[in-house]
C-alpha positions as CSV (number, residue, x, y, z in Angstrom):
1,M,215.9,65.2,61.1
2,K,213.7,65.9,64.1
3,I,210.4,67.5,63.4
4,V,208.5,68.8,66.4
5,P,205.0,70.0,65.5
6,D,202.1,70.3,68.0
7,K,200.5,66.9,67.6
8,S,197.2,68.2,68.7
9,G,197.1,70.3,65.5
10,V,196.1,73.4,67.6
11,G,199.3,75.4,67.6
12,R,199.1,79.0,68.7
13,N,202.5,80.5,67.8
14,F,201.9,83.0,65.0
15,G,205.1,84.9,66.0
16,P,205.4,88.2,64.2
17,M,202.1,87.5,62.3
18,K,200.3,88.5,65.5
19,A,201.0,92.1,64.5
20,I,199.3,92.0,61.2
21,D,196.6,94.7,61.3
22,M,193.8,94.1,58.7
23,Q,193.4,97.8,58.2
24,D,196.8,97.6,56.4
25,Y,195.3,95.2,53.9
26,T,192.3,97.0,52.6
27,Y,191.7,99.4,49.8
28,A,188.9,101.5,48.3
29,L,187.0,99.4,45.7
30,P,184.4,101.5,43.9
31,P,181.2,99.4,43.3
32,E,181.3,100.1,39.6
33,R,184.6,98.3,39.3
34,I,183.1,95.0,40.4
35,A,182.5,92.8,37.3
36,H,178.8,91.7,37.5
37,H,179.0,89.7,34.3
38,P,181.8,88.0,32.4
39,L,183.3,89.2,29.2
40,Q,182.0,87.7,26.0
41,Q,185.3,86.0,25.4
42,R,187.1,84.4,28.4
43,D,190.6,85.0,27.2
44,Q,190.2,88.7,26.4
45,S,190.3,89.8,30.0
46,K,193.1,92.2,31.0
47,L,196.3,90.6,32.4
48,L,198.4,92.5,34.8
49,L,201.9,91.2,34.6
50,Y,204.1,91.7,37.7
51,R,207.7,90.5,37.3
52,G,210.4,91.3,39.9
53,G,208.8,94.6,40.8
54,S,207.9,95.8,37.3
55,I,204.4,96.0,36.0
56,Q,203.0,95.9,32.5
57,H,199.5,95.4,31.0
58,E,198.6,92.7,28.6
59,V,195.7,90.6,27.5
60,F,195.1,87.2,29.1
61,S,195.5,85.3,25.8
62,S,199.2,86.3,25.9
63,L,199.8,84.5,29.2
64,P,201.9,81.7,27.6
65,D,204.4,84.3,26.3
66,Y,205.3,85.3,29.9
67,L,205.7,82.0,31.7
68,P,209.2,80.6,32.0
69,A,209.9,77.7,29.8
70,N,210.2,75.3,32.7
71,T,206.9,76.3,34.2
72,S,204.5,73.7,35.6
73,L,201.0,75.2,35.9
74,F,198.6,73.5,38.4
75,F,194.9,74.0,37.9
76,N,192.0,73.3,40.3
77,D,189.6,71.1,38.4
78,T,186.7,71.3,40.9
79,K,183.3,71.7,39.3
80,V,180.7,74.2,40.8
81,I,177.5,72.5,41.7
82,P,174.1,74.2,41.5
83,A,174.0,74.5,45.3
84,R,171.0,76.7,45.7
85,L,167.8,74.7,46.1
86,H,164.4,76.4,46.4
87,F,161.3,74.8,48.0
88,T,157.8,76.3,48.2
89,K,155.6,75.6,51.1
90,D,151.8,75.1,50.9
91,T,151.6,78.6,52.3
92,G,153.5,80.0,49.4
93,A,156.6,80.8,51.4
94,T,159.9,80.0,49.7
95,I,162.7,78.2,51.6
96,E,166.2,78.4,50.1
97,V,168.6,75.6,51.0
98,F,172.2,76.2,50.2
99,L,174.4,73.1,50.3
100,L,177.6,73.5,52.2
101,Q,179.1,70.1,53.0
102,P,178.0,66.5,53.1
103,V,177.5,64.6,56.3
104,A,176.0,61.2,55.3
105,P,176.3,58.7,53.8
106,S,179.8,60.1,53.6
107,P,181.6,63.4,54.4
108,L,183.6,62.9,51.2
109,I,182.3,65.1,48.5
110,A,183.0,62.7,45.7
111,E,181.0,60.0,47.4
112,A,178.2,62.4,48.3
113,M,177.8,63.3,44.7
114,T,177.3,59.7,43.7
115,A,174.9,58.9,46.5
116,Q,171.6,57.4,45.4
117,G,168.3,57.8,47.2
118,A,169.4,59.7,50.3
119,S,172.0,62.2,51.4
120,T,172.3,64.5,54.4
121,W,174.1,67.9,54.1
122,K,175.0,70.8,56.3
123,C,173.3,73.8,54.8
124,T,172.5,77.5,55.3
125,I,168.8,78.0,55.1
126,G,167.0,81.1,53.9
127,N,163.6,81.8,55.6
128,L,164.5,79.3,58.3
129,K,161.9,80.7,60.7
130,K,159.2,79.3,58.4
131,W,160.5,75.8,58.3
132,A,159.7,73.7,61.4
133,E,162.3,71.2,62.5
134,G,161.3,67.7,61.5
135,S,158.9,68.8,58.7
136,V,159.4,67.9,55.1
137,L,159.4,70.0,52.0
138,E,159.0,68.6,48.5
139,K,159.6,69.6,44.9
140,D,159.3,68.0,41.6
141,V,162.5,67.5,39.7
142,H,161.5,66.6,36.2
143,G,159.1,64.0,37.4
144,V,161.2,62.9,40.4
145,P,160.0,64.0,43.9
146,L,162.8,65.5,45.9
147,R,162.1,65.6,49.7
148,A,164.0,67.7,52.2
149,R,163.6,67.2,56.0
150,L,165.0,69.7,58.4
151,L,166.9,67.6,61.0
152,D,168.6,70.3,63.1
153,R,167.9,74.0,62.9
154,T,171.0,75.0,64.8
155,E,173.4,72.9,62.7
156,G,171.5,73.4,59.4
157,L,171.3,69.7,58.8
158,V,169.0,68.7,56.0
159,A,168.2,65.1,54.9
160,F,167.3,64.7,51.2
161,E,165.5,61.8,49.7
162,W,164.6,61.0,46.1
163,A,163.8,58.1,43.8
164,T,166.7,56.0,42.5
165,P,168.5,55.4,40.2
166,Y,169.5,59.0,40.1
167,A,172.7,60.2,41.8
168,F,172.6,63.3,44.0
169,A,174.7,65.2,41.4
170,E,172.0,64.6,38.8
171,I,169.2,65.7,41.1
172,I,170.8,69.0,42.0
173,Q,172.0,69.6,38.4
174,R,168.3,69.4,37.3
175,S,166.9,71.5,40.2
176,G,169.5,73.8,41.7
177,E,170.8,77.3,40.8
178,M,174.4,78.3,40.4
179,P,175.7,79.9,43.7
180,L,177.0,83.2,42.5
181,P,179.1,85.2,44.9
182,P,177.0,87.4,47.3
183,Y,178.7,90.6,46.2
184,L,177.3,90.3,42.6
185,K,173.9,91.0,44.1
186,R,172.0,89.4,41.2
187,A,170.2,86.2,40.5
188,A,171.9,83.5,38.5
189,E,171.2,83.5,34.8
190,A,171.2,80.7,32.3
191,A,174.6,81.8,31.0
192,D,176.2,81.4,34.4
193,R,175.8,77.7,34.1
194,D,178.6,77.8,31.6
195,R,180.6,80.9,32.5
196,Y,180.8,80.4,36.3
197,Q,182.7,77.2,35.5
198,T,186.2,76.6,34.1
199,V,186.5,74.8,30.7
200,Y,188.3,72.0,32.5
201,A,186.0,71.6,35.5
202,H,185.7,67.9,36.3
203,H,185.1,66.9,39.9
204,A,181.8,68.2,41.1
205,G,181.6,69.6,44.6
206,A,182.5,73.3,44.8
207,V,180.0,76.0,45.8
208,A,182.2,78.8,44.4
209,A,184.3,78.8,41.3
210,P,188.1,78.8,41.3
211,T,187.9,82.1,39.4
212,A,191.5,82.5,38.3
213,G,190.7,79.6,35.9
214,L,187.7,81.2,34.3
215,H,189.9,83.0,31.8
216,F,191.4,79.9,30.2
217,T,190.2,78.6,26.9
218,P,191.1,75.5,24.9
219,A,193.2,77.8,22.7
220,V,195.2,79.2,25.6
221,L,195.8,75.7,27.0
222,E,197.0,74.5,23.7
223,A,199.3,77.5,23.3
224,M,200.9,76.7,26.6
225,R,201.4,73.0,25.7
226,A,203.0,74.1,22.4
227,K,205.5,76.1,24.3
228,G,206.4,73.1,26.5
229,I,204.6,74.4,29.6
230,Q,203.5,71.5,31.7
231,T,199.9,71.4,33.0
232,D,198.5,69.4,35.8
233,F,195.2,69.2,37.7
234,L,194.4,68.9,41.4
235,T,191.2,69.4,43.3
236,L,190.1,71.7,46.0
237,H,186.3,72.0,46.5
238,V,185.9,75.7,47.1
239,S,183.5,76.3,50.0
240,A,181.3,79.2,50.9
241,G,183.9,80.1,53.5
242,T,186.0,81.6,50.7
243,F,183.7,84.7,51.0
244,Q,183.9,84.7,54.8
245,P,184.8,88.3,55.8
246,V,187.7,89.0,58.3
247,K,185.9,90.6,61.2
248,V,188.9,90.9,63.5
249,Q,191.6,93.6,63.7
250,H,194.5,91.2,63.9
251,A,194.8,88.7,61.0
252,A,196.0,85.9,63.3
253,D,192.7,86.0,65.3
254,H,190.7,85.0,62.2
255,T,189.4,81.5,62.0
256,M,190.0,80.0,58.5
257,H,187.5,77.9,56.8
258,T,188.2,74.3,55.9
259,E,188.0,72.9,52.4
260,Q,188.3,69.4,51.0
261,V,191.2,68.5,48.7
262,L,192.1,65.6,46.4
263,V,195.6,65.1,45.1
264,T,197.0,62.4,42.8
265,R,200.2,60.5,42.4
266,R,200.8,62.4,39.2
267,N,200.6,65.7,41.1
268,L,203.4,64.5,43.4
269,E,205.6,63.1,40.6
270,N,205.3,66.3,38.6
271,L,206.1,68.4,41.6
272,L,209.2,66.3,42.3
273,Q,210.6,66.7,38.7
274,P,213.8,68.7,39.1
275,G,214.0,72.2,37.9
276,R,210.3,72.9,37.5
277,F,209.0,76.4,38.2
278,I,205.7,75.8,40.0
279,V,202.9,78.3,39.3
280,P,199.4,77.6,40.7
281,V,196.3,78.9,38.9
282,G,194.4,80.5,41.7
283,T,194.6,80.8,45.4
284,T,192.9,77.5,45.8
285,S,195.6,75.7,43.8
286,M,198.2,77.5,45.8
287,R,196.7,76.5,49.1
288,T,196.5,72.9,48.0
289,L,200.1,72.8,46.9
290,E,201.4,74.4,50.0
291,S,199.3,72.1,52.1
292,L,201.0,69.1,50.6
293,Y,204.3,70.3,52.0
294,W,202.8,70.6,55.5
295,Y,201.3,67.2,55.2
296,G,204.8,65.8,54.5
297,V,205.9,67.5,57.7
298,R,203.1,65.9,59.7
299,L,204.0,62.5,58.2
300,M,207.6,62.9,59.4
301,A,206.3,63.2,62.9
302,D,203.6,60.5,62.5
303,A,203.9,58.1,59.5
304,E,200.1,57.5,59.7
305,A,199.0,61.0,60.2
306,P,195.6,61.9,58.5
307,F,195.7,64.5,55.7
308,V,194.4,67.4,57.8
309,I,196.2,70.7,57.7
310,T,195.2,73.4,60.2
311,Q,195.7,77.1,59.9
312,H,198.3,76.9,62.6
313,D,200.6,74.3,61.1
314,P,203.0,76.6,59.3
315,Y,203.4,78.8,62.4
316,Q,204.4,76.4,65.1
317,D,207.8,76.1,66.7
318,Y,209.8,73.5,64.8
319,V,213.3,72.3,65.7
320,S,213.9,71.9,62.0
321,L,212.0,71.6,58.8
322,P,212.6,69.3,55.8
323,S,213.3,70.5,52.3
324,T,210.4,70.6,49.9
325,V,211.6,67.5,48.1
326,V,211.9,65.5,51.3
327,A,208.4,66.5,52.5
328,L,206.8,65.7,49.2
329,E,208.6,62.4,49.0
330,R,207.0,61.5,52.4
331,V,203.5,62.2,50.9
332,L,204.3,60.0,47.9
333,A,205.5,57.3,50.3
334,R,202.2,57.5,52.2
335,M,200.4,56.8,48.9
336,D,202.6,53.8,48.4
337,A,201.9,52.5,51.9
338,L,198.1,52.9,51.3
339,Q,198.4,51.4,47.8
340,T,196.5,54.3,46.3
341,D,197.0,56.9,43.6
342,T,194.9,59.5,45.3
343,L,194.7,61.2,48.7
344,T,191.7,63.1,50.0
345,G,192.2,65.5,52.9
346,D,191.1,68.7,54.5
347,T,193.0,72.0,54.7
348,S,192.4,75.3,56.4
349,I,195.9,76.5,55.7
350,Y,196.3,80.3,56.3
351,I,198.8,82.1,54.1
352,M,199.6,85.6,55.2
353,P,202.6,88.0,55.2
354,G,205.5,86.3,56.8
355,Y,204.6,82.9,55.4
356,T,207.5,81.1,53.7
357,F,206.4,79.5,50.4
358,R,207.7,75.9,50.1
359,V,206.3,74.9,46.7
360,C,205.0,77.8,44.7
361,K,207.1,80.4,42.8
362,G,204.3,82.6,41.3
363,L,200.5,82.9,41.0
364,V,197.8,83.5,38.4
365,T,194.9,85.2,40.2
366,N,192.1,87.7,39.9
367,F,191.7,90.9,42.0
368,H,190.2,90.2,45.4
369,Q,188.0,91.9,48.0
370,P,189.5,94.5,50.3
371,G,190.5,93.2,53.7
372,S,190.2,89.5,52.8
373,T,192.3,86.5,53.5
374,L,193.0,86.4,49.7
375,I,194.6,89.8,49.9
376,L,196.8,88.5,52.7
377,L,197.8,85.6,50.5
378,V,198.8,87.9,47.6
379,A,200.7,90.1,50.1
380,A,202.6,87.1,51.4
381,L,203.8,86.4,47.9
382,V,204.6,89.9,46.6
383,G,205.1,91.8,49.9
384,G,204.1,95.5,50.1
385,D,203.9,95.7,46.3
386,W,200.4,94.3,46.5
387,K,199.2,97.9,47.0
388,R,201.0,99.1,43.9
389,I,199.6,96.2,41.9
390,Y,196.0,97.0,43.0
391,D,196.5,100.8,42.4
392,E,197.8,100.0,38.9
393,A,194.7,97.8,38.3
394,L,192.3,100.4,39.5
395,G,194.1,103.2,37.5
396,N,194.0,101.1,34.3
397,G,190.4,100.1,34.1
398,Y,190.6,96.6,35.4
399,R,187.5,94.7,36.4
400,F,187.5,93.2,39.9
401,L,186.4,90.0,41.7
402,S,185.1,86.7,40.4
403,Y,184.1,87.8,36.9
404,G,186.9,90.3,36.7
405,D,190.4,90.5,35.1
406,S,193.5,88.6,35.9
407,S,197.1,88.9,37.0
408,L,200.3,86.9,36.7
409,L,202.5,87.5,39.8
410,L,206.2,86.5,39.5
411,P,207.9,88.2,42.4
412,N,211.4,87.0,41.4
413,G,211.0,87.9,37.7
């Protein structure tokens, strides 16, 4: 089978997607419908069930009752880090440093979290005008001095130094604040350390929660296993880019953010089990799973291709494309060649109306901001019914955004 992608990774053929007007993917969200705090019990959120065009209203704890028996649920087990660090200058001015992505000693988030003594990050900086390039800020972290030097104002590069034997993850856990979404317009509270985190969070590195997973409790997870529903965990470290607004009229002109992913041999083996009905928990899990297919396509053109998926990959001109099984088998073969059970990569996959899903059959997700790339993703899955789904949620008292209610979207019933 001949695969002909643009090897530069900078394809420009969005075809009919060029015509997508963002005005068609917005809606009126009253401010009072934004959930500013989570419910007391995670699994008591509302659940909008969309199956083959029909809509009904349930409670999240009943989710296992509505998943097909052959379902494999894929969760994003990233862990939100307390990414907001505050330093006070001798003048009394406060400088906020918001961690975005590591630069040194490694760009890999897993390695950056375990770095000892020094680490450099790309950051956004609040009150930047009062921090001179090259100068050092310092704060005490439970008896350990943490120093931050501004290396590059334009790039937002900040070099951190602290006393070993503490890992960077320990330092920020002790000194940072949880990075709540900007639309909540409130400071993080002590309870957010637990509630803005899934119960299965494991790999530290996200600066935003995979919010579809916030509703799950040990009881719900156990109920699914009791029904024979398979569960598996992959990792996408959610970046601040998830809140990046779409400022262009045509969706295809938007530049998607890049996020780091980690997938395992077990993920591939479970995906390749025959007859499984794949449902990701959250848009981040969906983007990871679909990225795996496109990585398989890249490997068919170049057996040593790096795991880097651009927003243009799904929209290039291909002579032909492999089946899902063939593409995923290529990724598994790449693991064999590298003698590894894990692969780390970067994806900026852009899922919008007109996209053909290669892996996923449904989606568990919250209700998203108007005119966002996440609305485009939902519309790619359920078509024009996204408007009816959101109208139903608004008309039935659902809470919206990160701490809001949930939905199970099964477009084919």
